[in-house]
Structure formats: structure tokens, C-alpha cells
PDB file of N, CA, C and O in Angstrom:
ATOM      1  N   MET A   1     122.478 111.453  81.228  1.00  0.00           N
ATOM      2  CA  MET A   1     121.290 112.323  81.196  1.00  0.00           C
ATOM      3  C   MET A   1     120.053 111.593  81.756  1.00  0.00           C
ATOM      4  O   MET A   1     119.252 112.204  82.463  1.00  0.00           O
ATOM      5  N   PRO A   2     119.893 110.321  81.453  1.00  0.00           N
ATOM      6  CA  PRO A   2     118.725 109.576  81.960  1.00  0.00           C
ATOM      7  C   PRO A   2     118.677 109.635  83.489  1.00  0.00           C
ATOM      8  O   PRO A   2     117.602 109.675  84.086  1.00  0.00           O
ATOM      9  N   LYS A   3     119.847 109.639  84.105  1.00  0.00           N
ATOM     10  CA  LYS A   3     119.876 109.690  85.585  1.00  0.00           C
ATOM     11  C   LYS A   3     119.209 110.994  86.055  1.00  0.00           C
ATOM     12  O   LYS A   3     118.394 110.987  86.977  1.00  0.00           O
ATOM     13  N   MET A   4     119.559 112.075  85.426  1.00  0.00           N
ATOM     14  CA  MET A   4     118.979 113.375  85.821  1.00  0.00           C
ATOM     15  C   MET A   4     117.449 113.319  85.674  1.00  0.00           C
ATOM     16  O   MET A   4     116.707 113.803  86.528  1.00  0.00           O
ATOM     17  N   LYS A   5     117.013 112.722  84.580  1.00  0.00           N
ATOM     18  CA  LYS A   5     115.558 112.659  84.345  1.00  0.00           C
ATOM     19  C   LYS A   5     114.900 111.848  85.486  1.00  0.00           C
ATOM     20  O   LYS A   5     113.877 112.250  86.040  1.00  0.00           O
ATOM     21  N   THR A   6     115.496 110.737  85.808  1.00  0.00           N
ATOM     22  CA  THR A   6     114.923 109.911  86.883  1.00  0.00           C
ATOM     23  C   THR A   6     114.965 110.683  88.201  1.00  0.00           C
ATOM     24  O   THR A   6     114.044 110.615  89.016  1.00  0.00           O
ATOM     25  N   LYS A   7     116.048 111.410  88.381  1.00  0.00           N
ATOM     26  CA  LYS A   7     116.172 112.185  89.632  1.00  0.00           C
ATOM     27  C   LYS A   7     114.991 113.166  89.734  1.00  0.00           C
ATOM     28  O   LYS A   7     114.371 113.300  90.789  1.00  0.00           O
ATOM     29  N   SER A   8     114.706 113.825  88.652  1.00  0.00           N
ATOM     30  CA  SER A   8     113.599 114.807  88.659  1.00  0.00           C
ATOM     31  C   SER A   8     112.285 114.080  88.995  1.00  0.00           C
ATOM     32  O   SER A   8     111.491 114.545  89.812  1.00  0.00           O
ATOM     33  N   SER A   9     112.088 112.957  88.359  1.00  0.00           N
ATOM     34  CA  SER A   9     110.832 112.205  88.588  1.00  0.00           C
ATOM     35  C   SER A   9     110.775 111.754  90.052  1.00  0.00           C
ATOM     36  O   SER A   9     109.754 111.915  90.722  1.00  0.00           O
ATOM     37  N   ALA A  10     111.853 111.204  90.523  1.00  0.00           N
ATOM     38  CA  ALA A  10     111.885 110.714  91.915  1.00  0.00           C
ATOM     39  C   ALA A  10     111.681 111.888  92.870  1.00  0.00           C
ATOM     40  O   ALA A  10     110.971 111.778  93.870  1.00  0.00           O
ATOM     41  N   LYS A  11     112.305 112.996  92.547  1.00  0.00           N
ATOM     42  CA  LYS A  11     112.172 114.181  93.429  1.00  0.00           C
ATOM     43  C   LYS A  11     110.694 114.606  93.477  1.00  0.00           C
ATOM     44  O   LYS A  11     110.163 114.909  94.545  1.00  0.00           O
ATOM     45  N   LYS A  12     110.062 114.623  92.347  1.00  0.00           N
ATOM     46  CA  LYS A  12     108.641 115.047  92.315  1.00  0.00           C
ATOM     47  C   LYS A  12     107.799 114.011  93.071  1.00  0.00           C
ATOM     48  O   LYS A  12     106.854 114.359  93.779  1.00  0.00           O
ATOM     49  N   ARG A  13     108.151 112.759  92.909  1.00  0.00           N
ATOM     50  CA  ARG A  13     107.349 111.693  93.560  1.00  0.00           C
ATOM     51  C   ARG A  13     107.640 111.723  95.057  1.00  0.00           C
ATOM     52  O   ARG A  13     106.731 111.597  95.878  1.00  0.00           O
ATOM     53  N   PHE A  14     108.899 111.889  95.399  1.00  0.00           N
ATOM     54  CA  PHE A  14     109.249 111.867  96.838  1.00  0.00           C
ATOM     55  C   PHE A  14     109.552 113.279  97.327  1.00  0.00           C
ATOM     56  O   PHE A  14     110.629 113.536  97.864  1.00  0.00           O
ATOM     57  N   ARG A  15     108.635 114.163  97.149  1.00  0.00           N
ATOM     58  CA  ARG A  15     108.874 115.548  97.625  1.00  0.00           C
ATOM     59  C   ARG A  15     108.285 115.667  99.031  1.00  0.00           C
ATOM     60  O   ARG A  15     107.794 116.729  99.414  1.00  0.00           O
ATOM     61  N   VAL A  16     108.335 114.582  99.794  1.00  0.00           N
ATOM     62  CA  VAL A  16     107.797 114.628 101.166  1.00  0.00           C
ATOM     63  C   VAL A  16     108.860 115.194 102.106  1.00  0.00           C
ATOM     64  O   VAL A  16     108.549 115.972 103.008  1.00  0.00           O
ATOM     65  N   ARG A  17     110.124 114.796 101.889  1.00  0.00           N
ATOM     66  CA  ARG A  17     111.197 115.286 102.783  1.00  0.00           C
ATOM     67  C   ARG A  17     112.280 115.968 101.957  1.00  0.00           C
ATOM     68  O   ARG A  17     112.571 115.532 100.843  1.00  0.00           O
ATOM     69  N   PRO A  18     112.866 117.010 102.474  1.00  0.00           N
ATOM     70  CA  PRO A  18     113.922 117.748 101.755  1.00  0.00           C
ATOM     71  C   PRO A  18     115.144 116.875 101.529  1.00  0.00           C
ATOM     72  O   PRO A  18     115.690 116.845 100.427  1.00  0.00           O
ATOM     73  N   GLY A  19     115.578 116.165 102.563  1.00  0.00           N
ATOM     74  CA  GLY A  19     116.777 115.310 102.404  1.00  0.00           C
ATOM     75  C   GLY A  19     116.336 113.906 102.047  1.00  0.00           C
ATOM     76  O   GLY A  19     116.515 112.981 102.838  1.00  0.00           O
ATOM     77  N   GLY A  20     115.768 113.736 100.877  1.00  0.00           N
ATOM     78  CA  GLY A  20     115.289 112.386 100.492  1.00  0.00           C
ATOM     79  C   GLY A  20     116.371 111.613  99.759  1.00  0.00           C
ATOM     80  O   GLY A  20     116.163 111.157  98.635  1.00  0.00           O
ATOM     81  N   THR A  21     117.524 111.466 100.393  1.00  0.00           N
ATOM     82  CA  THR A  21     118.594 110.713  99.705  1.00  0.00           C
ATOM     83  C   THR A  21     118.284 109.224  99.799  1.00  0.00           C
ATOM     84  O   THR A  21     118.312 108.507  98.799  1.00  0.00           O
ATOM     85  N   VAL A  22     117.991 108.774 101.008  1.00  0.00           N
ATOM     86  CA  VAL A  22     117.681 107.349 101.184  1.00  0.00           C
ATOM     87  C   VAL A  22     116.360 107.033 100.493  1.00  0.00           C
ATOM     88  O   VAL A  22     116.189 105.964  99.908  1.00  0.00           O
ATOM     89  N   LYS A  23     115.436 107.977 100.569  1.00  0.00           N
ATOM     90  CA  LYS A  23     114.120 107.740  99.930  1.00  0.00           C
ATOM     91  C   LYS A  23     114.337 107.570  98.426  1.00  0.00           C
ATOM     92  O   LYS A  23     113.690 106.738  97.790  1.00  0.00           O
ATOM     93  N   ARG A  24     115.243 108.355  97.870  1.00  0.00           N
ATOM     94  CA  ARG A  24     115.473 108.252  96.427  1.00  0.00           C
ATOM     95  C   ARG A  24     115.979 106.838  96.125  1.00  0.00           C
ATOM     96  O   ARG A  24     115.584 106.226  95.133  1.00  0.00           O
ATOM     97  N   GLY A  25     116.851 106.332  96.988  1.00  0.00           N
ATOM     98  CA  GLY A  25     117.378 104.979  96.749  1.00  0.00           C
ATOM     99  C   GLY A  25     116.211 103.999  96.706  1.00  0.00           C
ATOM    100  O   GLY A  25     116.184 103.103  95.863  1.00  0.00           O
ATOM    101  N   GLN A  26     115.270 104.162  97.590  1.00  0.00           N
ATOM    102  CA  GLN A  26     114.120 103.250  97.602  1.00  0.00           C
ATOM    103  C   GLN A  26     113.300 103.435  96.327  1.00  0.00           C
ATOM    104  O   GLN A  26     112.779 102.470  95.767  1.00  0.00           O
ATOM    105  N   ALA A  27     113.195 104.656  95.885  1.00  0.00           N
ATOM    106  CA  ALA A  27     112.389 104.937  94.690  1.00  0.00           C
ATOM    107  C   ALA A  27     113.009 104.206  93.499  1.00  0.00           C
ATOM    108  O   ALA A  27     112.305 103.648  92.658  1.00  0.00           O
ATOM    109  N   PHE A  28     114.341 104.221  93.447  1.00  0.00           N
ATOM    110  CA  PHE A  28     115.004 103.539  92.325  1.00  0.00           C
ATOM    111  C   PHE A  28     114.750 102.048  92.394  1.00  0.00           C
ATOM    112  O   PHE A  28     114.741 101.360  91.373  1.00  0.00           O
ATOM    113  N   LYS A  29     114.543 101.549  93.619  1.00  0.00           N
ATOM    114  CA  LYS A  29     114.289 100.113  93.783  1.00  0.00           C
ATOM    115  C   LYS A  29     112.950  99.810  93.142  1.00  0.00           C
ATOM    116  O   LYS A  29     112.508  98.661  93.149  1.00  0.00           O
TER     117      LYS A  29
END
């Protein structure tokens, strides 16, 4: 469940590009 929460946060933070898969990886960094 924590992963989903982080995903939501990262998505809100990185809502610059629709396909932010790589960006999400950077966000987790």
C-alpha cells in the first residue's frame, strides 16, 4: 500500500509529462 501512496505523491509532483515512468524513478531517488 505504501507504494501506491508514493505513486500518488510522485504523480502529483511529476505531473509534467503523461508518461512519467522514468521521471517517477528519479523521484524515488
